[in-house]
Backbone bond lengths (Angstrom), bond angles and torsions (degrees), N, CA, C in turn:
res aa  C-N    CA-C-N  psi(-1)  N-CA   C-N-CA  omega(-1)  CA-C   N-CA-C  phi
1 M - - - 1.526 - - 1.529 104.46 -
2 L 1.350 117.52 137.21 1.442 123.86 176.04 1.503 111.15 -72.08
3 S 1.320 119.80 144.24 1.420 125.95 175.52 1.554 105.14 -73.41
4 E 1.324 114.19 163.52 1.494 120.45 175.78 1.499 111.97 -56.01
5 T 1.341 118.28 -41.17 1.444 123.37 179.49 1.527 111.27 -63.31
6 E 1.305 115.37 -45.67 1.466 119.56 -178.00 1.520 110.43 -68.02
7 T 1.359 117.53 -36.10 1.451 123.82 178.84 1.501 108.93 -56.91
8 F 1.327 119.97 -40.22 1.478 121.42 -172.87 1.481 113.00 -104.70
9 T 1.315 119.31 7.19 1.443 121.65 -179.53 1.518 109.73 -114.30
10 I 1.291 118.34 124.41 1.438 124.41 -178.06 1.557 105.85 -89.08
11 P 1.349 116.90 128.88 1.463 118.69 -177.24 1.480 112.27 -76.53
12 W 1.357 116.29 86.63 1.478 121.02 175.54 1.502 108.66 -98.03
13 P 1.339 121.34 160.32 1.516 120.63 -2.91 1.480 111.79 -83.65
14 L 1.314 111.98 153.29 1.462 119.52 172.88 1.487 111.37 -95.82
15 T 1.292 119.57 167.45 1.492 118.30 176.76 1.496 106.66 -71.87
16 D 1.352 116.81 162.79 1.478 118.57 177.00 1.533 110.22 -61.05
17 E 1.292 116.65 -38.34 1.521 118.52 -179.65 1.529 110.80 -64.49
18 A 1.340 120.17 -42.98 1.438 124.95 177.14 1.543 109.82 -63.68
19 T 1.269 118.83 -43.31 1.441 121.34 177.28 1.530 112.92 -60.03
20 Q 1.338 114.62 -46.18 1.468 117.62 -177.44 1.627 108.47 -67.94
21 A 1.352 117.65 -37.23 1.401 118.19 176.56 1.541 112.35 -64.08
22 I 1.290 117.41 -41.30 1.440 119.32 179.89 1.550 109.62 -69.09
23 E 1.245 118.99 -39.69 1.474 117.42 -178.93 1.502 110.82 -66.42
24 G 1.355 118.99 -32.76 1.444 122.60 174.88 1.503 110.44 -67.41
25 L 1.297 118.20 -39.13 1.541 122.05 178.75 1.519 109.17 -64.62
26 I 1.370 115.75 -38.83 1.445 120.79 -178.99 1.489 111.12 -54.50
27 G 1.344 113.96 -55.11 1.500 118.07 179.42 1.454 113.34 -59.34
28 E 1.289 119.31 -45.88 1.472 123.79 178.06 1.569 110.49 -56.00
29 H 1.264 117.94 -50.74 1.428 122.94 -176.80 1.493 113.10 -66.58
30 L 1.324 114.63 -44.35 1.461 118.15 175.45 1.503 115.40 -54.05
31 E 1.321 114.47 -44.39 1.472 118.76 179.44 1.531 111.37 -63.07
32 K 1.278 120.57 -31.86 1.412 126.70 -178.88 1.539 114.36 -81.00
33 V 1.319 116.52 -35.52 1.464 117.63 -170.34 1.526 115.62 -110.85
34 V 1.340 119.66 -14.28 1.489 118.95 -174.64 1.523 107.04 -116.56
35 S 1.331 115.25 108.69 1.468 117.01 174.57 1.472 109.26 -94.94
36 R 1.314 118.53 168.90 1.474 124.34 176.44 1.529 109.73 -56.30
37 E 1.317 117.08 -39.78 1.479 118.67 -177.68 1.602 108.11 -67.96
38 Q 1.298 119.47 -37.38 1.484 120.03 178.29 1.507 110.51 -66.82
39 A 1.363 115.94 -41.21 1.452 119.73 179.53 1.521 110.34 -63.45
40 D 1.329 117.80 -40.25 1.471 121.16 175.53 1.506 110.56 -62.53
41 R 1.318 122.18 -38.28 1.437 121.31 175.53 1.532 114.09 -65.09
42 H 1.344 113.05 -39.83 1.514 116.73 176.85 1.512 108.20 -65.63
43 R 1.286 117.04 -39.00 1.477 119.80 -177.22 1.541 107.26 -64.30
44 D 1.330 118.21 -46.11 1.478 121.47 179.19 1.553 110.85 -55.96
45 R 1.303 116.24 -43.77 1.456 122.08 -177.39 1.561 106.69 -65.92
46 L 1.268 117.22 -41.76 1.465 119.84 -178.29 1.594 109.31 -65.43
47 L 1.320 114.42 -38.53 1.518 117.87 174.93 1.502 113.81 -63.84
48 Q 1.307 117.59 -34.09 1.424 123.09 171.96 1.517 111.56 -61.36
49 M 1.358 111.36 -44.02 1.537 115.06 -179.53 1.526 109.04 -67.91
50 V 1.324 119.06 -33.91 1.498 121.84 176.65 1.484 107.74 -56.64
51 Y 1.301 116.57 -49.35 1.510 120.95 -176.19 1.495 110.97 -63.87
52 L 1.321 120.53 -43.30 1.442 125.43 -179.17 1.514 110.40 -65.83
53 T 1.358 117.88 -46.41 1.440 119.91 179.90 1.510 113.38 -68.19
54 E 1.275 116.82 -30.55 1.516 119.66 178.43 1.533 107.29 -72.78
55 L 1.295 120.01 -39.29 1.480 124.97 173.72 1.502 112.07 -55.42
56 Q 1.315 114.16 -38.47 1.479 118.17 -178.17 1.549 113.18 -85.82
57 G 1.314 115.49 3.93 1.493 120.61 -179.60 1.501 114.40 75.30
58 Q 1.276 117.68 19.03 1.482 122.04 -179.36 1.599 108.51 -95.71
59 T 1.283 112.38 66.61 1.496 120.18 -172.46 1.504 110.08 -59.59
60 A 1.318 121.63 -44.45 1.420 123.55 -179.76 1.557 111.09 -55.56
61 Y 1.276 115.34 -47.90 1.506 119.51 -179.84 1.512 107.90 -68.62
62 S 1.259 119.36 -40.33 1.441 122.77 -178.90 1.543 110.34 -59.79
63 N 1.314 114.48 -44.87 1.522 118.51 176.84 1.586 114.19 -65.33
64 L 1.335 115.17 -37.27 1.445 117.57 174.86 1.535 113.45 -64.24
65 I 1.320 113.10 -43.73 1.467 119.48 -177.54 1.556 107.96 -68.51
66 A 1.276 117.67 -38.83 1.431 121.54 178.40 1.504 113.31 -61.56
67 T 1.376 115.43 -36.51 1.461 121.83 177.47 1.538 108.63 -66.07
68 A 1.337 116.15 -43.85 1.466 118.81 177.33 1.503 112.63 -62.37
69 A 1.346 115.55 -39.97 1.472 118.33 177.77 1.563 109.62 -63.45
70 W 1.306 116.70 -45.27 1.445 119.95 179.40 1.475 112.46 -57.69
71 S 1.323 115.54 -35.51 1.550 119.17 -177.02 1.493 110.25 -66.55
72 M 1.318 118.47 -17.39 1.446 119.37 176.64 1.461 116.72 -104.50
73 S 1.327 115.45 10.13 1.435 121.70 176.23 1.535 114.33 -62.01
74 P 1.329 118.43 136.28 1.441 118.59 178.81 1.552 112.06 -60.53
75 E 1.282 117.00 -27.02 1.442 117.29 -178.94 1.523 114.62 -75.06
76 R 1.326 115.22 -15.35 1.500 119.96 -178.85 1.504 107.03 -69.66
77 E 1.312 114.01 135.32 1.511 116.61 177.50 1.483 109.98 -75.17
78 G 1.331 110.01 154.51 1.555 117.96 177.47 1.465 109.31 102.69
79 P 1.342 114.48 149.32 1.462 122.22 179.44 1.571 108.36 -73.37
80 L 1.365 114.24 156.77 1.401 122.27 177.53 1.546 110.90 -62.01
81 T 1.281 117.01 -26.21 1.539 120.03 -179.49 1.541 109.18 -65.94
82 Q 1.327 119.64 -18.17 1.433 124.29 176.22 1.504 116.77 -98.09
83 N 1.315 116.33 -0.74 1.467 120.52 178.97 1.443 112.70 -65.04
84 P 1.350 117.55 123.00 1.511 118.96 -173.88 1.530 113.35 -63.20
85 L 1.336 119.16 -36.65 1.500 121.60 178.92 1.527 108.29 -66.90
86 L 1.299 119.35 -50.04 1.464 120.20 -177.47 1.507 110.10 -64.13
87 R 1.304 118.00 -40.26 1.454 121.22 175.94 1.520 113.82 -60.59
88 A 1.332 116.66 -41.43 1.460 120.95 178.95 1.571 112.06 -65.97
89 L 1.380 113.22 -38.60 1.466 118.86 -177.81 1.577 104.17 -69.48
90 M 1.291 121.32 -46.03 1.466 122.34 -179.36 1.536 110.80 -63.68
91 R 1.318 115.74 -41.75 1.479 120.53 178.09 1.540 109.78 -53.84
92 K 1.372 113.96 -49.51 1.449 117.99 -179.94 1.473 113.08 -59.24
93 N 1.395 115.93 -42.07 1.468 119.17 -179.04 1.525 113.03 -66.41
94 I 1.335 116.05 -38.59 1.441 120.38 -179.15 1.571 110.08 -67.14
95 V 1.290 114.41 -49.08 1.513 118.44 -179.38 1.522 109.30 -65.46
96 H 1.236 116.70 -42.43 1.508 120.51 176.22 1.519 110.90 -55.01
97 H 1.364 114.82 -46.02 1.535 119.67 -178.93 1.507 108.36 -62.33
98 V 1.325 119.25 -41.61 1.449 121.49 -179.98 1.506 110.54 -63.99
99 V 1.306 116.96 -47.83 1.484 120.91 -179.46 1.501 110.89 -62.40
100 S 1.373 118.32 -42.85 1.451 124.16 176.99 1.496 110.65 -60.39
101 S 1.353 117.26 -46.18 1.438 120.13 -178.60 1.488 111.80 -61.89
102 E 1.365 115.70 -40.15 1.486 121.61 -178.06 1.587 107.83 -66.37
103 E 1.296 116.38 -38.75 1.468 120.20 -179.56 1.583 107.51 -68.31
104 I 1.286 118.62 -44.14 1.416 120.44 178.23 1.520 112.56 -62.33
105 H 1.331 114.39 -43.05 1.423 119.40 176.03 1.554 112.59 -57.91
106 A 1.336 115.36 -47.89 1.454 122.24 179.17 1.497 111.78 -60.78
107 T 1.352 116.99 -40.81 1.496 122.28 -179.10 1.528 111.47 -64.66
108 H 1.345 115.86 -36.65 1.497 117.31 -177.17 1.535 114.93 -85.98
109 H 1.326 113.40 -8.25 1.459 116.04 178.34 1.506 117.35 -115.20
110 H 1.297 114.39 15.66 1.518 117.34 178.29 1.534 110.31 -125.45
């Protein structure tokens, strides 16, 4: 089982080939799994977090979350597959899956 630190830490640097492969997978998967409706739901949740963090006086967090929410606005130009936040989340999931698969493979063969 991966520790909490390993779960949230991406093992960088990757080779150029691995980075290109992962970036290609990110675009493919985002097209398949993130619809405009889902992005709008994520944006609404982020806006709720903006409100709550602002109420708690956490302005720095509120500003960061507001920027993330803005990045998912339907008025923002560009496809969702190019959204930096969604790409970062997908990148983490893909790399985490690879690391987890390697650990499972190593566990069953030793």
